[in-house]
C-alpha angles and dihedrals in degrees: 000000000000091000093053094050091048091052091048091050090056093053115089116236112263125204118236089250092055090048091050092049090050090054096039109026094177094057126095133007131076117323119224108266094016121138136038121325118259112279094025109144098195091111095045109134116227141162128022097352100048122110092227091054091050091050091049093051091048090052092048092049089060090066109074096215094049091045090054090047093050091048091049091049091051092051091048092050092050091049093049092047091050091050091049092050091049091049091049089051092052091048092050091049092051091046092051091046090052092047090049092048092049092046093049092047091052092047092051108039093177090068095056 
């Protein structure tokens, strides 16, 4: 027993992935020829999350007039989004009221 524990103490800890690769050396990892062909732009980042977009916004924020314009655009977009959400809420409320009225009138034919 003492000999086994001494041998185990000398062995470095291996992760389950390393153990699996030792047992099955052909499993896991990138296969030859896997992935998109060279020049494929499917993974191209764009829009709000791209590094280039962030750099552009940072550069524009250094100029006071452009910073004021970007802030005004942001406020306008928030206001328009809030108005659209309120309008959608009103529409949904009216729709549900009409559905309830129609359903109740069909359930009680003596009221129609």
